[in-house]
C-alpha positions as CSV (number, residue, x, y, z in Angstrom):
1,M,58.8,48.1,216.8
2,P,56.3,51.0,216.6
3,I,53.1,51.3,219.3
4,F,49.5,51.7,218.3
5,L,47.3,53.3,220.5
6,S,43.4,54.0,220.1
7,N,43.0,57.8,220.8
8,T,39.7,58.8,222.2
9,L,40.7,62.3,221.2
10,T,40.6,61.2,217.1
11,G,38.4,58.0,217.6
12,K,41.5,56.0,215.7
13,K,43.9,53.5,216.4
14,E,47.4,55.5,215.5
15,E,51.0,54.8,215.9
16,F,52.4,56.6,219.3
17,K,54.9,59.2,218.9
18,P,56.1,61.1,221.7
19,V,56.3,64.8,222.5
20,K,60.3,64.5,222.8
21,V,62.0,61.5,221.3
22,G,62.6,58.7,223.6
23,H,60.8,60.1,226.5
24,V,56.8,59.5,227.7
25,G,54.8,61.6,230.0
26,M,51.8,59.9,231.7
27,Y,49.2,61.1,233.4
28,H,46.1,59.1,235.0
29,C,43.1,59.9,236.8
30,G,44.0,58.2,240.3
31,P,40.9,57.6,243.4
32,T,39.2,60.2,245.5
33,V,40.2,58.7,248.7
34,Y,36.8,58.9,250.6
35,D,36.3,54.9,250.6
36,F,37.8,51.8,249.3
37,V,38.6,51.8,245.4
38,H,36.3,48.5,243.9
39,I,37.4,46.1,241.1
40,G,36.3,48.0,238.7
41,N,38.1,51.3,239.6
42,L,41.4,49.1,239.2
43,R,40.5,48.6,235.6
44,S,41.8,51.5,234.9
45,W,45.4,51.7,236.8
46,V,45.8,47.7,235.2
47,T,45.5,49.8,231.9
48,A,48.1,52.1,232.9
49,D,50.7,50.1,234.1
50,L,50.2,47.9,231.2
51,L,50.6,50.9,228.9
52,R,53.8,51.8,231.2
53,R,55.1,48.5,231.2
54,T,54.7,48.4,227.1
55,L,56.4,51.5,226.9
56,E,59.3,50.6,229.0
57,Y,60.3,47.3,227.3
58,G,60.3,49.3,223.9
59,G,62.7,51.2,225.3
60,Y,60.9,54.7,226.6
61,E,62.0,56.8,229.5
62,V,58.6,57.0,231.4
63,K,57.5,59.7,233.6
64,Q,54.3,58.1,235.1
65,I,51.8,60.9,237.2
66,M,48.9,59.5,239.2
67,N,47.1,62.0,241.2
68,I,45.2,61.6,244.6
69,T,42.1,63.5,244.8
70,D,41.6,64.1,248.3
71,I,39.1,67.6,248.0
72,G,37.0,68.9,245.6
73,H,35.1,66.3,243.6
74,L,31.4,66.5,244.3
75,S,29.2,63.2,243.8
76,G,28.9,63.9,240.2
77,N,31.4,64.0,237.2
78,G,30.0,68.1,237.1
79,D,29.3,70.7,239.6
80,E,25.7,69.0,240.9
81,G,25.8,67.0,244.4
82,E,27.7,66.5,247.7
83,D,31.4,66.7,247.8
84,K,32.6,62.8,247.9
85,M,35.3,63.7,250.7
86,T,32.5,65.2,252.8
87,K,30.2,62.7,252.4
88,G,33.2,60.1,253.3
89,L,33.5,62.1,256.5
90,K,29.6,62.2,257.4
91,R,29.2,58.4,257.0
92,E,32.0,57.7,259.1
93,G,31.0,60.3,262.2
94,R,34.3,62.5,261.5
95,P,33.7,66.2,262.6
96,L,33.8,68.5,259.2
97,T,37.3,70.1,259.2
98,I,40.0,70.1,256.7
99,E,42.2,68.0,259.5
100,A,39.8,65.4,259.5
101,M,39.5,65.3,255.5
102,K,43.0,64.6,255.5
103,E,43.3,62.2,258.5
104,M,40.8,60.2,256.0
105,A,42.1,60.8,253.1
106,D,45.8,59.5,253.9
107,F,44.2,56.1,255.4
108,Y,42.1,55.4,252.2
109,A,45.2,56.4,250.1
110,E,47.3,53.9,251.7
111,R,45.1,51.3,251.3
112,F,44.7,52.0,247.5
113,K,48.7,51.7,247.4
114,E,48.4,48.6,249.1
115,D,45.7,47.3,246.5
116,L,48.3,48.5,243.7
117,E,50.9,46.5,245.5
118,K,48.7,43.5,245.8
119,I,47.9,43.8,242.2
120,N,51.5,43.8,241.0
121,I,51.3,47.4,239.5
122,L,54.1,49.8,239.3
123,T,54.8,52.4,241.5
124,P,54.0,55.7,239.7
125,H,56.6,58.6,239.7
126,E,54.7,60.9,241.6
127,F,51.6,60.5,243.7
128,P,50.4,64.3,244.4
129,K,47.6,65.2,246.2
130,A,45.1,67.7,245.0
131,S,44.8,69.3,248.8
132,E,48.8,70.1,248.3
133,H,48.7,72.0,245.3
134,I,45.9,74.9,245.8
135,K,48.6,77.5,244.9
136,E,48.9,75.8,241.2
137,D,45.1,75.7,240.8
138,I,44.7,79.3,241.9
139,E,47.3,80.4,239.4
140,L,45.9,78.3,236.4
141,I,42.2,80.2,237.2
142,E,43.2,83.5,237.1
143,T,45.5,82.7,233.9
144,L,42.1,81.8,232.9
145,E,40.3,85.1,234.2
146,S,42.9,87.3,232.7
147,K,42.2,85.8,229.1
148,G,38.1,86.1,229.8
149,F,37.6,82.3,230.1
150,A,36.5,82.7,233.8
151,Y,33.5,84.6,235.2
152,K,32.2,84.7,238.8
153,T,29.0,83.9,240.1
154,S,27.6,83.8,243.9
155,D,28.8,79.9,244.6
156,G,32.0,80.4,242.7
157,V,34.0,80.3,239.8
158,Y,33.3,78.8,236.4
159,F,34.7,78.4,233.1
160,D,32.8,80.1,229.9
161,T,32.3,77.1,227.3
162,S,31.1,79.6,225.1
163,R,34.4,81.0,224.5
164,D,35.9,77.8,223.4
165,K,35.1,76.9,219.7
166,D,36.7,73.5,219.9
167,Y,34.9,72.6,223.6
168,G,34.1,68.7,223.6
169,K,36.8,67.6,221.8
170,L,36.2,63.8,223.5
171,G,32.4,63.4,222.9
172,G,29.6,63.0,224.6
173,S,29.3,67.4,225.3
174,V,26.5,68.2,223.2
175,S,24.4,70.8,225.3
176,D,20.6,68.8,225.1
177,K,22.2,65.7,226.6
178,E,20.9,65.0,230.2
179,E,24.4,65.3,231.8
180,Y,24.4,69.4,230.8
181,S,20.9,70.0,231.2
182,R,21.4,71.5,234.4
183,I,20.9,75.4,234.0
184,G,18.2,75.4,236.1
185,E,19.9,74.4,239.5
186,N,22.4,77.2,238.8
187,P,20.7,80.1,236.9
188,E,23.8,81.9,237.7
189,K,25.3,79.9,234.7
190,K,25.4,81.4,231.1
191,N,25.3,78.1,229.8
192,P,24.6,74.7,230.6
193,R,28.0,73.4,230.0
194,D,29.7,75.7,232.0
195,F,31.6,74.1,234.9
196,A,33.3,75.1,238.1
197,L,36.8,76.4,238.6
198,W,36.3,77.3,242.4
199,K,33.5,76.8,244.6
200,L,33.2,78.7,247.7
201,N,32.4,77.4,250.9
202,P,32.5,79.8,254.0
203,T,32.5,77.3,256.5
204,L,35.0,74.6,255.0
205,G,38.2,74.9,252.7
206,F,40.9,77.1,251.3
207,E,41.2,81.0,251.2
208,S,41.7,82.0,247.3
209,P,40.8,85.3,245.6
210,W,37.6,84.4,244.8
211,G,36.6,83.6,248.6
212,K,36.8,80.3,251.1
213,G,36.1,77.3,249.3
214,F,37.5,74.4,247.0
215,P,38.9,73.8,243.5
216,G,36.9,72.5,240.9
217,W,37.9,68.8,240.7
218,H,38.9,69.4,237.0
219,I,41.4,72.1,237.5
220,E,43.2,70.0,240.1
221,C,44.0,67.7,237.3
222,S,45.0,70.2,235.0
223,A,47.2,72.3,237.7
224,M,49.0,68.7,238.6
225,A,49.7,67.8,235.2
226,K,51.0,71.0,234.2
227,K,53.4,70.9,237.3
228,Y,54.8,67.7,236.8
229,L,54.9,67.1,232.8
230,G,54.2,70.4,231.6
231,E,51.7,72.4,229.4
232,H,52.1,69.4,226.5
233,F,52.9,65.9,227.2
234,D,52.1,62.8,225.6
235,I,48.9,60.5,227.3
236,H,46.1,60.7,229.5
237,T,44.3,57.7,230.8
238,G,41.0,57.0,232.8
239,G,37.9,54.9,232.8
240,I,35.6,56.1,229.8
241,D,32.9,57.9,232.0
242,L,35.3,60.7,232.5
243,A,35.7,61.2,228.8
244,P,32.6,63.4,228.4
245,I,32.8,65.5,231.4
246,H,35.8,65.8,233.3
247,H,38.3,64.9,230.6
248,N,36.7,67.5,228.3
249,N,36.8,70.2,230.7
250,E,40.4,69.2,231.3
251,I,41.5,69.7,228.2
252,A,39.5,73.3,227.7
253,Q,40.9,75.0,230.6
254,S,44.2,73.4,229.9
255,E,44.8,74.4,226.2
256,N,43.2,77.6,226.9
257,A,45.5,78.8,229.4
258,C,48.4,77.9,227.3
259,D,47.4,78.1,223.8
260,C,48.4,74.8,223.1
261,Q,47.9,70.9,222.6
262,F,47.3,69.6,226.2
263,V,47.6,65.9,225.5
264,N,48.4,63.7,222.4
265,Y,46.7,60.6,223.1
266,W,43.9,59.8,225.4
267,V,43.2,56.2,226.4
268,H,40.3,55.2,228.4
269,N,39.4,51.5,229.1
270,A,35.8,50.3,229.3
271,F,33.8,49.2,232.5
272,V,33.6,46.6,234.5
273,N,30.0,45.3,234.8
274,I,27.9,43.3,237.0
275,G,25.1,42.1,235.2
276,S,23.6,44.9,232.7
277,D,25.4,47.4,234.9
278,K,28.6,49.0,235.7
279,M,30.5,48.1,239.1
280,A,29.9,51.6,241.1
281,K,29.8,53.1,244.7
282,S,27.1,54.9,243.9
283,E,25.1,51.7,242.2
284,G,25.8,49.9,245.7
285,N,27.0,46.8,243.8
286,F,31.1,47.3,244.1
287,I,33.4,44.5,245.2
288,T,37.1,45.4,247.2
289,L,40.1,43.4,246.7
290,N,39.9,42.5,250.2
291,T,36.4,41.0,249.2
292,L,38.5,38.7,246.4
293,T,41.3,37.7,249.2
294,E,38.1,36.7,251.9
295,K,36.9,34.4,249.6
296,K,40.2,33.0,249.1
297,Y,40.9,34.5,245.4
298,L,44.6,35.8,244.5
299,P,44.7,39.5,243.5
300,L,46.9,38.3,240.7
301,A,44.1,36.1,239.5
302,Y,42.1,39.0,239.2
303,R,44.5,40.7,237.0
304,Y,44.6,37.9,234.8
305,W,41.1,37.6,234.5
306,L,41.6,41.3,233.5
307,L,43.9,40.7,230.9
308,Q,41.4,38.0,228.9
309,A,39.7,41.1,227.7
310,R,40.9,43.9,225.8
311,Y,41.2,46.9,227.7
312,N,38.9,49.1,225.7
313,S,36.1,46.6,225.9
314,P,33.3,46.1,228.5
315,I,33.8,43.1,230.7
316,N,31.2,41.2,233.1
317,F,32.3,40.1,236.2
318,S,31.3,37.1,237.9
319,F,32.8,34.7,240.9
320,E,32.7,31.3,238.3
321,A,34.6,33.7,235.9
322,L,37.1,34.7,238.5
323,E,37.5,31.1,239.6
324,S,38.2,29.7,236.0
325,A,40.7,32.6,235.9
326,Q,42.1,31.3,239.2
327,T,42.4,27.7,238.2
328,A,44.2,28.8,234.9
329,F,46.6,31.3,236.5
330,I,47.6,28.7,239.4
331,K,48.0,26.2,236.6
332,I,50.9,28.6,234.6
333,V,52.6,29.0,238.0
334,K,52.6,25.5,238.8
335,N,53.9,24.6,235.2
336,Y,56.6,27.6,235.7
337,K,57.9,25.8,239.5
338,T,57.9,22.5,237.1
339,L,60.7,24.6,234.6
340,P,64.7,24.4,234.9
341,D,67.0,27.2,234.9
342,G,69.6,27.9,232.3
343,G,67.7,28.8,229.2
344,E,67.2,31.3,226.8
345,V,64.3,33.6,225.5
346,S,62.8,32.3,222.6
347,Q,63.1,35.3,219.9
348,R,60.3,33.9,218.2
349,Y,58.2,34.3,221.1
350,K,59.3,37.2,221.9
351,E,58.6,39.1,218.7
352,E,55.6,37.7,218.7
353,L,54.6,38.7,222.3
354,T,56.0,42.0,221.4
355,K,53.6,42.5,218.4
356,A,50.5,41.7,220.4
357,M,51.1,44.3,223.3
358,N,52.2,47.1,220.6
359,D,49.1,46.5,218.8
360,D,47.2,48.4,221.2
361,L,47.7,46.4,224.4
362,D,46.3,43.4,222.9
363,T,46.5,41.3,226.2
364,P,43.7,38.4,225.2
365,K,46.2,37.5,222.1
366,T,49.5,37.4,224.7
367,I,47.8,35.2,227.0
368,A,46.6,32.8,224.2
369,L,50.6,33.1,223.2
370,L,51.7,32.1,226.7
371,W,49.7,28.9,226.3
372,E,51.0,28.2,222.9
373,L,54.4,28.5,224.8
374,L,53.6,26.1,227.8
375,K,52.4,23.7,225.0
376,D,55.2,23.9,222.7
377,E,57.1,20.7,222.7
378,P,60.0,21.9,220.5
379,V,61.1,24.7,222.9
380,S,63.0,23.0,225.6
381,P,62.0,23.5,229.1
382,E,64.5,25.9,230.3
383,D,64.0,28.2,226.9
384,K,60.3,28.1,227.9
385,K,61.2,29.3,231.6
386,E,63.0,32.3,230.3
387,T,60.7,33.3,228.2
388,I,57.7,33.2,230.5
389,K,59.9,35.8,232.3
390,E,59.8,38.0,229.3
391,F,56.2,37.5,228.7
392,D,55.5,38.7,232.6
393,K,57.7,41.8,232.1
394,L,55.0,42.9,230.2
395,L,52.0,41.0,231.9
396,G,53.2,41.8,235.4
397,L,51.4,38.4,236.5
398,G,54.3,38.5,239.3
399,I,54.2,34.9,238.1
400,E,57.8,33.9,239.7
401,Q,56.8,35.2,243.0
402,N,54.0,33.5,242.8
403,A,55.8,30.6,241.8
404,K,58.0,30.8,245.2
405,E,55.2,31.4,247.4
406,L,52.1,29.5,246.1
407,K,51.7,26.3,248.2
408,D,50.9,23.1,246.4
409,T,46.9,22.4,247.1
410,A,47.4,18.5,246.5
411,T,50.0,18.2,248.9
412,D,49.0,20.9,251.8
413,E,47.4,18.4,253.8
414,L,50.3,15.2,253.3
415,P,52.4,14.4,256.4
416,Q,55.8,16.6,256.7
417,N,57.9,13.7,256.0
418,I,56.2,13.4,253.1
419,Q,56.3,17.1,251.6
420,D,60.2,16.8,252.1
421,L,60.2,14.0,249.9
422,I,58.0,15.8,247.4
423,E,60.2,18.8,247.0
424,K,63.5,17.2,246.8
425,R,62.1,15.3,244.3
426,E,61.2,18.3,242.6
427,D,64.4,19.8,243.1
428,A,66.2,16.8,241.5
429,R,63.7,16.9,238.5
430,K,64.6,20.5,237.9
431,N,68.3,19.5,237.8
432,K,67.9,16.5,235.6
433,D,69.0,14.3,238.0
434,W,66.3,11.6,236.9
435,K,68.5,8.9,238.7
436,M,67.4,10.6,242.2
437,S,64.0,11.4,241.2
438,D,63.5,7.7,240.5
439,K,65.0,6.6,244.3
440,L,62.8,9.7,245.6
441,R,59.7,8.3,243.9
442,D,60.3,4.8,245.4
443,E,61.1,6.2,249.0
444,I,57.7,7.6,248.5
445,K,56.1,4.9,247.0
446,S,57.7,2.7,249.9
447,L,55.7,4.8,252.6
448,G,52.2,4.2,251.1
449,Y,51.8,7.5,248.5
450,T,52.1,7.3,244.8
451,V,53.2,10.3,242.5
452,E,52.1,11.0,239.2
453,D,54.1,13.6,237.4
454,L,51.5,15.9,235.6
455,P,51.8,19.4,233.4
456,E,51.0,21.6,236.1
457,G,53.1,19.5,239.1
458,P,53.0,16.3,241.0
459,R,49.6,14.6,242.3
460,I,50.0,12.7,245.0
461,S,47.9,9.8,246.3
462,L,47.4,6.8,248.6
């Protein structure tokens, strides 16, 4: 069954066709590790994870690369502002040294990876760090320089966008737009849209043919993508805010260096908003995954909440909405816990599942199908369980693992002997030992408790 993706490059939903038959190369813009990532950031990596799962489910062999930006990212998407890593060092009272920067970066990179695990995102095949690819950055800049696309100023080396007649393929790159009206900030730039390939910094940075400093944020991604996936690969993802500047710049420098197409499909996710504003560290309105767990929300309930909207549609976060999502998620898990083993995957639901996810990752439809399955009486309990597992291969909600770990809040405060009897009875019900189930119900009743069997699990009352 063909897979269709919304391609920012063409502005159309297109059938996916790989560069190499049966194989897919994917690159994802990872975090700048100067602070904890927020839950708005996580939407980008959940989207990438859904895409990988869908492609692998469809039989493709996927190579997934997610970079770690630990140098070179200024506070804006262009060439203005303070380096984010330097900003992080100052915030934490650390010395302004490469060693301190690496120590801070390693700490936040590990916290990021922990967040990915909590939200059940498959581990990418490579996590390249920008600081470990200076050689590749320099080589790429030298190639652009030799072809006449780079020029030097007093503060660095810049890409000459006037030499690229196709600059701005992803849109949002018209020179009179506010984000490019910075010519006054650097009168040495030939054009407002020209961007830094290397920024000089005589006191902090790496040695280069142009002087001590840092690679530009954009060149880092181009160099790492080329090293791990080649000059031309299939899919590049990221937040929609990266398309106008960062991703357009990646395209310009990569394609002019290799005289080839850089990426076939650009897949961008929309923002997670709070009220009318996007969630962002710069706005001071960000929420981390730790914030959610401190408030007793399950990380995978947040993933479930994200899946209720299409990845490329903006979504408004509230704790009320997350509460509803968590209630629904727990209900799915509890339903799953009651189902016996030994069934087979429903081919009808598998076909509908594949069709929905292959249609540009239609997770809202897939979630609706999952609920339809749970309520579909003609499907046997055994087959429901196996089919739910099939859904979870794509949705990544960790339903089976949560079913093992999630406590039944209705029985948490019951005496241990009652909890033990309830557990034995649930085992008997799963094994369809109705005689034993009735016997245990009577035993529980004799101790003063009533058992009510509900779709989401047993309800116990005095």
